[in-house]
FIGU-214893 format. One record per residue (C-alpha): residue number from 1; residue in one letter; x, y, z. Coordinates in Angstrom, 1 decimal. Example, Ala and Ser with C-alpha at 12.3 -4.5 7.8 and 13.67 -1.06 7.14 Angstrom:
<pts>
PT  pos  code       X       Y       Z
PT    1     A    12.3    -4.5     7.8
PT    2     S    13.7    -1.1     7.1
</pts>
This chain:
<pts>
PT  pos  code       X       Y       Z
PT    1     M    14.4     2.7   -37.1
PT    2     S    16.9     0.4   -38.9
PT    3     P    20.4     0.1   -37.6
PT    4     P    23.2     1.5   -39.8
PT    5     P    24.6    -0.9   -42.4
PT    6     H    28.0    -1.3   -40.6
PT    7     L    26.2    -2.5   -37.5
PT    8     E    24.2    -5.0   -39.6
PT    9     K    27.4    -6.5   -40.7
PT   10     D    29.2    -6.4   -37.4
PT   11     N    26.5    -7.7   -35.1
PT   12     G    24.5    -9.9   -37.4
PT   13     L    21.3    -7.9   -36.9
PT   14     S    18.5    -7.9   -39.4
PT   15     S    17.4    -4.4   -40.7
PT   16     T    13.9    -5.6   -41.5
PT   17     G    12.9    -7.4   -38.3
PT   18     S    12.6    -6.3   -34.7
PT   19     K    14.1    -9.5   -33.4
PT   20     A    17.2   -11.3   -34.5
PT   21     P    18.4   -14.7   -33.3
PT   22     L    21.8   -14.8   -31.6
PT   23     R    23.3   -18.2   -30.9
PT   24     A    25.0   -18.9   -27.6
PT   25     G    26.2   -22.4   -27.4
PT   26     K    23.3   -24.7   -28.4
PT   27     K    20.5   -22.3   -27.5
PT   28     S    19.0   -19.6   -29.7
PT   29     V    18.4   -16.3   -27.9
PT   30     E    16.1   -13.6   -29.3
PT   31     V    17.1    -9.9   -28.7
PT   32     D    14.5    -7.2   -29.1
PT   33     V    16.4    -4.7   -31.3
PT   34     G    13.5    -2.4   -31.8
PT   35     S    12.9    -1.8   -28.1
PT   36     S    16.5    -0.8   -27.3
PT   37     P    17.4     2.9   -27.3
PT   38     S    20.4     2.4   -29.4
PT   39     T    21.8    -0.6   -31.1
PT   40     A    25.3     0.9   -30.9
PT   41     S    25.1     0.6   -27.1
PT   42     I    25.3    -3.2   -27.2
PT   43     P    29.0    -4.0   -26.5
PT   44     T    30.6    -6.8   -28.4
PT   45     R    32.6    -9.5   -26.6
PT   46     T    35.8    -8.1   -28.2
PT   47     Q    35.1    -4.6   -26.9
PT   48     T    34.4    -5.9   -23.4
PT   49     Q    37.5    -7.9   -23.2
PT   50     S    39.8    -5.2   -24.6
PT   51     S    38.4    -2.6   -22.2
PT   52     S    39.1    -4.8   -19.2
PT   53     Q    42.7    -5.3   -20.1
PT   54     P    45.0    -2.6   -18.6
PT   55     T    47.4    -0.7   -20.8
PT   56     F    51.1     0.0   -19.9
PT   57     P    52.9     3.2   -20.9
PT   58     E    56.3     1.3   -20.9
PT   59     G    58.0     4.6   -20.0
PT   60     G    57.3     8.3   -19.5
PT   61     L    58.3    10.8   -16.7
PT   62     Q    56.1     9.4   -13.9
PT   63     A    57.0     5.8   -14.8
PT   64     W    60.7     6.5   -14.5
PT   65     L    60.3     8.7   -11.4
PT   66     T    58.5     5.7    -9.8
PT   67     V    61.4     3.4   -10.8
PT   68     I    63.9     5.9    -9.3
PT   69     G    61.8     6.1    -6.1
PT   70     G    61.7     2.3    -5.8
PT   71     S    65.5     2.2    -6.4
PT   72     M    65.9     4.7    -3.5
PT   73     V    63.9     2.5    -1.2
PT   74     L    66.0    -0.6    -2.1
PT   75     F    69.1     1.5    -1.6
PT   76     C    68.1     2.0     2.0
PT   77     T    66.7    -1.4     2.7
PT   78     F    68.2    -4.2     0.7
PT   79     G    71.4    -2.2     0.4
PT   80     V    71.8    -2.2     4.2
PT   81     V    71.1    -6.0     4.2
PT   82     Q    73.9    -6.6     1.7
PT   83     S    76.2    -4.6     3.9
PT   84     F    75.7    -6.8     6.9
PT   85     G    79.1    -8.4     6.4
PT   86     V    80.6    -5.2     7.8
PT   87     Y    78.5    -5.6    11.0
PT   88     Q    79.2    -9.3    11.1
PT   89     D    82.9    -8.6    11.1
PT   90     Y    82.8    -5.7    13.6
PT   91     Y    80.5    -7.5    16.0
PT   92     T    82.6   -10.7    15.9
PT   93     R    85.9    -9.0    16.5
PT   94     V    84.9    -5.9    18.6
PT   95     F    81.4    -5.0    19.6
PT   96     L    79.9    -8.4    20.5
PT   97     D    83.1   -10.5    20.6
PT   98     E    81.8   -12.7    23.4
PT   99     H    79.3   -14.2    20.9
PT  100     T    79.8   -16.8    18.2
PT  101     P    79.5   -15.9    14.5
PT  102     S    76.4   -18.0    14.3
PT  103     E    74.7   -16.1    17.2
PT  104     I    75.7   -12.8    15.6
PT  105     S    74.4   -13.8    12.1
PT  106     W    70.9   -14.2    13.7
PT  107     I    70.7   -10.4    13.9
PT  108     G    71.1   -10.0    10.1
PT  109     S    69.1   -13.1     9.4
PT  110     V    66.1   -11.9    11.4
PT  111     Q    66.4    -8.5     9.7
PT  112     V    66.3   -10.0     6.2
PT  113     F    63.6   -12.5     7.3
PT  114     F    61.2    -9.7     8.1
PT  115     L    62.2    -7.9     4.8
PT  116     F    61.0   -10.8     2.8
PT  117     A    58.4   -12.5     5.1
PT  118     L    56.3    -9.4     5.4
PT  119     G    56.0    -9.5     1.6
PT  120     L    52.7   -11.5     1.9
PT  121     P    50.8    -9.0     4.0
PT  122     A    52.5    -6.1     2.2
PT  123     G    51.6    -7.5    -1.2
PT  124     K    48.0    -7.9     0.0
PT  125     L    47.9    -4.3     1.1
PT  126     F    49.4    -3.3    -2.2
PT  127     D    46.6    -5.1    -4.1
PT  128     E    44.0    -3.5    -1.9
PT  129     G    45.2     0.0    -2.7
PT  130     Y    47.2     0.9     0.5
PT  131     F    50.5     1.4    -1.3
PT  132     H    51.4     4.8     0.2
PT  133     H    50.1     3.9     3.7
PT  134     T    52.3     0.8     3.8
PT  135     V    55.5     2.5     2.5
PT  136     I    55.2     5.5     4.7
PT  137     S    54.6     3.4     7.8
PT  138     G    57.6     1.2     7.0
PT  139     S    59.8     4.3     6.5
PT  140     V    58.9     5.7     9.9
PT  141     I    59.5     2.3    11.7
PT  142     Y    62.8     1.8     9.9
PT  143     L    64.2     5.2    10.6
PT  144     V    63.2     5.2    14.3
PT  145     S    64.8     1.8    14.7
PT  146     L    68.0     2.8    12.9
PT  147     F    68.6     5.8    15.1
PT  148     L    67.9     3.6    18.2
PT  149     L    70.6     1.2    16.9
PT  150     S    73.1     4.1    17.1
PT  151     L    72.4     4.2    20.9
PT  152     A    73.2     0.5    21.4
PT  153     K    76.1    -0.2    23.8
PT  154     P    78.9    -2.7    23.4
PT  155     H    78.3    -6.2    24.7
PT  156     N    74.5    -5.7    24.8
PT  157     Y    73.4    -8.3    22.3
PT  158     Y    69.6    -7.8    22.8
PT  159     Q    69.8    -4.1    22.0
PT  160     N    71.3    -4.8    18.6
PT  161     F    69.0    -7.7    18.0
PT  162     L    65.8    -5.7    18.7
PT  163     A    66.8    -2.5    16.9
PT  164     Q    68.6    -3.9    13.9
PT  165     G    67.0    -7.4    13.6
PT  166     V    63.4    -6.8    14.6
PT  167     G    62.7    -3.0    14.3
PT  168     M    64.6    -2.3    11.1
PT  169     G    63.5    -5.6     9.6
PT  170     I    59.8    -4.9    10.0
PT  171     G    60.2    -1.4     8.5
PT  172     M    62.1    -2.9     5.6
PT  173     G    59.5    -5.5     5.0
PT  174     L    56.7    -3.0     4.7
PT  175     M    58.6    -1.0     2.1
PT  176     F    60.4    -3.6     0.1
PT  177     L    57.8    -5.5    -1.9
PT  178     P    55.4    -2.6    -2.7
PT  179     S    58.3    -0.4    -3.9
PT  180     L    59.4    -3.3    -6.2
PT  181     T    56.0    -4.3    -7.4
PT  182     I    54.8    -0.8    -8.2
PT  183     T    56.8    -0.9   -11.4
PT  184     S    54.2    -3.4   -12.7
PT  185     H    51.7    -0.5   -13.0
PT  186     Y    53.9     1.1   -15.7
PT  187     F    55.7    -1.7   -17.5
PT  188     R    54.8    -5.1   -19.0
PT  189     R    57.0    -5.7   -22.0
PT  190     R    60.0    -4.1   -20.2
PT  191     R    59.1    -5.2   -16.7
PT  192     S    62.2    -7.3   -16.1
PT  193     L    64.4    -4.3   -17.0
PT  194     A    62.4    -1.9   -14.8
PT  195     M    62.6    -4.2   -11.8
PT  196     G    66.3    -4.8   -12.4
PT  197     V    66.9    -1.0   -12.2
PT  198     V    64.9    -0.9    -9.0
PT  199     I    66.9    -3.8    -7.4
PT  200     A    70.2    -2.3    -8.7
PT  201     G    69.5     0.4    -6.1
PT  202     S    70.3    -2.2    -3.4
PT  203     S    73.7    -2.8    -5.0
PT  204     L    74.5     0.9    -5.0
PT  205     G    73.6     1.0    -1.3
PT  206     G    75.8    -2.1    -0.8
PT  207     C    78.7    -0.1    -2.3
PT  208     L    78.3     3.0    -0.2
PT  209     Y    77.5     1.7     3.2
PT  210     P    80.4    -0.7     3.7
PT  211     I    82.9     2.1     2.8
PT  212     L    81.1     4.5     5.2
PT  213     L    80.7     2.1     8.0
PT  214     N    84.2     0.6     7.8
PT  215     N    85.9     4.0     7.9
PT  216     L    83.8     5.2    10.9
PT  217     F    84.0     1.9    12.8
PT  218     D    87.8     2.0    12.4
PT  219     K    87.8     5.2    14.3
PT  220     N    85.8     3.5    17.1
PT  221     D    82.8     5.8    16.3
PT  222     W    80.0     3.3    16.3
PT  223     G    77.2     5.8    17.1
PT  224     W    78.0     8.2    14.3
PT  225     G    78.7     5.5    11.8
PT  226     V    75.1     4.2    12.2
PT  227     R    73.7     7.8    12.4
PT  228     A    75.4     8.7     9.2
PT  229     V    73.5     5.9     7.5
PT  230     G    70.3     7.1     9.2
PT  231     F    70.6    10.7     7.8
PT  232     I    71.3     9.4     4.3
PT  233     D    68.3     7.1     4.4
PT  234     L    66.1     9.9     5.9
PT  235     G    66.7    12.1     2.8
PT  236     L    66.3     9.3     0.3
PT  237     L    63.1     7.9     1.8
PT  238     L    61.5    11.4     1.8
PT  239     M    62.2    11.7    -1.9
PT  240     A    61.2     8.2    -2.7
PT  241     N    57.7     8.7    -1.1
PT  242     L    57.3    11.8    -3.1
PT  243     F    58.4    10.2    -6.4
PT  244     M    56.4     7.0    -6.4
PT  245     R    52.8     7.0    -7.6
PT  246     T    50.3     4.2    -8.3
PT  247     R    48.5     4.2   -11.7
PT  248     L    46.1     1.2   -12.0
PT  249     P    43.0     1.0    -9.8
PT  250     S    43.3    -1.4    -6.9
PT  251     R    41.0    -4.4    -6.6
PT  252     K    38.8    -2.8    -4.1
PT  253     Y    37.8    -0.1    -6.6
PT  254     K    37.0    -2.4    -9.5
PT  255     P    33.3    -3.1   -10.0
PT  256     D    34.1    -6.5   -11.5
PT  257     R    36.5    -7.3    -8.7
PT  258     K    37.8   -10.9    -8.6
PT  259     T    38.8   -12.5    -5.3
PT  260     V    42.1   -14.2    -5.5
PT  261     E    41.9   -17.5    -3.7
PT  262     F    45.0   -18.1    -1.7
PT  263     K    44.5   -21.9    -2.1
PT  264     T    44.5   -21.4    -5.9
PT  265     I    48.1   -20.0    -5.6
PT  266     I    49.2   -22.8    -3.3
PT  267     Y    47.7   -25.6    -5.5
PT  268     D    49.5   -24.2    -8.5
PT  269     L    52.1   -27.0    -8.6
PT  270     P    54.6   -25.5   -11.1
PT  271     Y    54.6   -22.2    -9.2
PT  272     M    55.2   -24.0    -5.9
PT  273     V    58.1   -25.9    -7.4
PT  274     F    59.5   -22.5    -8.4
PT  275     V    59.0   -21.2    -4.9
PT  276     A    60.7   -24.2    -3.4
PT  277     G    63.6   -23.8    -5.8
PT  278     S    63.9   -20.1    -4.9
PT  279     F    63.9   -21.1    -1.2
PT  280     L    66.8   -23.4    -1.7
PT  281     V    68.8   -20.9    -3.7
PT  282     F    68.3   -18.2    -1.1
PT  283     W    69.2   -20.7     1.6
PT  284     G    72.8   -20.6     0.5
PT  285     L    73.2   -17.6    -1.8
PT  286     F    73.8   -14.9     0.8
PT  287     F    76.5   -16.7     2.7
PT  288     P    79.3   -14.7     0.9
PT  289     F    77.5   -11.4     1.6
PT  290     F    77.5   -12.1     5.3
PT  291     Y    80.9   -13.8     5.7
PT  292     L    83.3   -12.7     2.9
PT  293     Q    84.8    -9.8     4.8
PT  294     Y    85.4   -11.9     7.9
PT  295     Y    86.7   -14.8     5.8
PT  296     G    89.3   -12.4     4.2
PT  297     A    90.4   -11.2     7.6
PT  298     Q    90.8   -14.9     8.8
PT  299     R    93.0   -15.6     5.7
PT  300     H    95.2   -12.5     6.5
PT  301     V    94.4   -10.9     3.2
PT  302     S    95.4    -7.2     2.7
PT  303     P    93.4    -5.1     5.1
PT  304     T    92.4    -2.7     2.3
PT  305     V    91.0    -5.6     0.2
PT  306     V    89.2    -7.0     3.3
PT  307     K    87.6    -3.6     4.0
PT  308     Y    86.4    -3.1     0.4
PT  309     S    85.5    -6.8    -0.4
PT  310     I    81.8    -6.3     0.2
PT  311     T    81.8    -3.0    -1.8
PT  312     I    83.5    -4.8    -4.7
PT  313     M    80.9    -7.6    -4.7
PT  314     N    78.0    -5.1    -4.6
PT  315     A    79.5    -2.9    -7.3
PT  316     A    79.7    -6.0    -9.6
PT  317     S    76.1    -6.8    -8.7
PT  318     V    75.0    -3.4   -10.1
PT  319     F    75.7    -4.8   -13.5
PT  320     G    74.5    -8.3   -12.5
PT  321     R    71.1    -6.8   -11.8
PT  322     T    70.7    -4.8   -14.9
PT  323     I    72.4    -6.6   -17.9
PT  324     P    70.7   -10.0   -17.2
PT  325     N    67.3    -8.3   -16.8
PT  326     F    67.7    -6.6   -20.2
PT  327     L    68.4   -10.1   -21.7
PT  328     A    65.5   -11.5   -19.7
PT  329     D    63.0    -9.2   -21.5
PT  330     K    64.3   -10.6   -24.8
PT  331     Y    64.9   -14.3   -24.1
PT  332     G    62.7   -14.9   -21.0
PT  333     P    63.5   -14.7   -17.2
PT  334     F    64.0   -18.4   -16.7
PT  335     N    66.4   -18.7   -19.6
PT  336     V    68.7   -16.1   -18.0
PT  337     M    68.1   -16.9   -14.4
PT  338     I    68.9   -20.6   -14.5
PT  339     P    72.4   -20.2   -15.9
PT  340     S    73.1   -17.4   -13.4
PT  341     T    72.0   -19.7   -10.5
PT  342     I    74.2   -22.6   -11.6
PT  343     I    77.2   -20.4   -12.0
PT  344     S    76.6   -18.9    -8.6
PT  345     G    76.6   -22.3    -7.0
PT  346     G    79.9   -23.2    -8.7
PT  347     L    81.5   -19.9    -7.5
PT  348     I    80.7   -20.7    -3.9
PT  349     Y    82.8   -23.9    -4.3
PT  350     A    85.5   -21.6    -5.8
PT  351     M    85.8   -19.9    -2.4
PT  352     F    88.1   -22.8    -1.5
PT  353     G    90.8   -21.2    -3.7
PT  354     A    90.0   -17.6    -2.8
PT  355     S    92.6   -17.3     0.0
PT  356     T    94.8   -14.6    -1.5
PT  357     T    94.2   -10.9    -2.3
PT  358     G    93.7   -11.6    -6.0
PT  359     G    91.4   -14.5    -5.3
PT  360     I    89.2   -12.5    -3.0
PT  361     I    88.9    -9.7    -5.6
PT  362     A    88.2   -12.1    -8.4
PT  363     F    85.6   -14.0    -6.4
PT  364     A    83.8   -10.8    -5.3
PT  365     I    83.5    -9.5    -8.9
PT  366     F    82.2   -12.7   -10.4
PT  367     Y    80.0   -13.7    -7.5
PT  368     G    78.5   -10.2    -7.3
PT  369     F    77.6   -10.3   -11.0
PT  370     F    76.0   -13.8   -11.3
PT  371     S    74.3   -13.8    -7.9
PT  372     G    72.8   -10.4    -8.8
PT  373     G    71.3   -12.0   -11.9
PT  374     F    69.3   -14.5    -9.9
PT  375     V    68.1   -12.0    -7.2
PT  376     S    66.9    -9.4    -9.7
PT  377     I    65.1   -11.9   -12.1
PT  378     C    63.4   -14.0    -9.4
PT  379     T    60.5   -11.6    -9.1
PT  380     P    59.8   -11.1   -12.9
PT  381     A    60.0   -14.9   -13.2
PT  382     A    57.3   -15.3   -10.5
PT  383     S    55.0   -12.8   -12.4
PT  384     L    55.0   -15.3   -15.4
PT  385     F    52.8   -17.6   -13.4
PT  386     A    50.1   -14.9   -12.7
PT  387     K    46.9   -15.4   -14.8
PT  388     D    45.8   -11.8   -14.1
PT  389     I    47.6    -8.7   -12.8
PT  390     S    45.3    -8.8    -9.7
PT  391     E    47.3   -12.0    -8.6
PT  392     L    50.7   -10.3    -8.9
PT  393     G    50.9    -8.9    -5.4
PT  394     I    49.9   -12.1    -3.6
PT  395     R    52.0   -14.4    -5.8
PT  396     I    55.1   -12.3    -5.2
PT  397     G    54.1   -12.1    -1.5
PT  398     V    54.0   -15.9    -1.2
PT  399     L    57.5   -16.1    -2.9
PT  400     S    58.8   -13.3    -0.7
PT  401     S    57.6   -15.0     2.5
PT  402     S    59.3   -18.3     1.6
PT  403     L    62.5   -16.4     0.9
PT  404     G    62.3   -14.8     4.3
PT  405     L    62.3   -18.3     5.9
PT  406     A    65.3   -19.3     3.9
PT  407     L    67.3   -16.2     4.9
PT  408     L    66.3   -16.6     8.5
PT  409     T    67.9   -20.0     8.8
PT  410     G    70.5   -20.3     6.0
PT  411     N    73.2   -18.0     7.3
PT  412     P    73.0   -19.2    11.0
PT  413     I    73.3   -22.8     9.7
PT  414     A    76.3   -21.9     7.6
PT  415     G    77.8   -20.1    10.6
PT  416     A    77.1   -23.0    13.0
PT  417     V    78.9   -25.5    10.8
PT  418     L    82.0   -23.3    10.8
PT  419     S    82.8   -24.7    14.3
PT  420     P    84.8   -21.8    15.7
PT  421     P    87.5   -21.4    16.8
PT  422     T    88.9   -23.9    14.3
PT  423     Y    86.8   -22.4    11.5
PT  424     A    86.1   -25.3     9.1
PT  425     W    85.1   -23.0     6.2
PT  426     W    84.7   -25.9     3.8
PT  427     R    81.6   -27.1     5.6
PT  428     S    79.9   -23.8     5.0
PT  429     F    81.0   -23.7     1.3
PT  430     V    79.6   -27.2     0.7
PT  431     F    76.3   -26.6     2.4
PT  432     S    75.7   -23.3     0.6
PT  433     S    76.7   -24.6    -2.8
PT  434     V    74.7   -27.8    -2.6
PT  435     V    71.5   -26.1    -1.7
PT  436     V    72.0   -23.5    -4.5
PT  437     F    72.4   -26.4    -7.1
PT  438     A    69.3   -28.1    -5.7
PT  439     G    67.4   -24.9    -6.2
PT  440     A    68.5   -24.6    -9.8
PT  441     A    67.2   -28.2   -10.4
PT  442     C    63.8   -27.1    -9.1
PT  443     Q    63.9   -24.0   -11.4
PT  444     I    64.5   -26.2   -14.4
PT  445     L    61.4   -28.3   -13.5
PT  446     A    59.3   -25.2   -13.0
PT  447     R    60.4   -23.8   -16.4
PT  448     S    59.5   -27.1   -18.1
PT  449     S    56.0   -26.9   -16.7
PT  450     L    55.6   -23.2   -17.6
PT  451     V    56.7   -23.9   -21.2
PT  452     K    53.9   -26.5   -21.6
PT  453     R    51.4   -24.1   -20.0
PT  454     K    52.3   -21.1   -22.2
PT  455     G    53.4   -23.0   -25.3
PT  456     S    56.5   -20.9   -25.7
PT  457     N    60.2   -21.3   -24.9
PT  458     I    60.5   -17.6   -24.1
PT  459     T    60.0   -18.0   -20.4
</pts>
């Protein structure tokens, strides 16, 4: 039986012969057309390639519910991290006043270290299809540790360190990266915007928690201040786990599964330059989030402004984590992220002049906006280096782990060079600003290599 005319044209098969030569490279291969049950069952290369490429809805009810769920997770995790300045101030002046600022900052640094460093195993579990297992486990560990923190007694450093630094940090680390990366199942063209909305949840948390904690801590009610955060997070994490859903099959369920070689990621030089640059930026970027409230108190700024300085900075970062991401989808993540990084480094130097009420407010607004631009675009920028979506989890995991190391050491170093009780703040400003500028230089190099690889300036 002769094949239909349209198949003769498309596949180059002869309607008169039972065998037709197909050329593959330099060799000629004969295919027995007559013996096949149906000529139409032979897939073309174009059909095979298109069927293997995932499609992205770029919206829809479940897509945006997943984004909202991810935003709730970051509200509870990264939002608490960005509120650590309240704990830093309260611990230094009241709760753990026998310890230096550098020793106290280790609590927050270990917490944020686990949040990012567990990104590598959490990203691997995400790629293998264990999204819900990972996020639910992290939620339980985090909430148990948070309520244990409320039972900590004054002047018992190890209790705060274990509950807040280690326990809450591990729970955060299991939830953070999967809840951010899950948006990649629904968005490609608008991925930067979707991730920006998710990360903006952390800024909203950073607005609420400082107000709540400062007001309760002022009443000397440590336990109920922490428990209030716990009850809010319990409700939000329950909803988040119900809202978020995976869409694409995991690698373990794919018949044509490709193994992502870890060394392939490590040997990708432009990507590792980008990772190194991000490490340097994060090494200095979070110094104001940890120390601005205490710095304002040391400068005898209005107590009301001191109390709300972290909230103001996080409120500004809500816009800094959405508007730049909208622009990144149009002009490219690197083209928006690099200017944000350079401006952030310059603003840390500007803290020299932020010694009045107006100066603290202005710094908090501008720094919150521009630092938010880097934090939210960093992950979409990393996804540009992925050759396949199956690499996404492990690439972001490698980035996240390096950022964890930066945050583990950066703030304690900045706190150590303060040299209390004299408090040489300029040393911390210079250290933090210089490493942010060095990170921006690495980003520029990584972007240059990426432009050559992709052949496009929209990066």
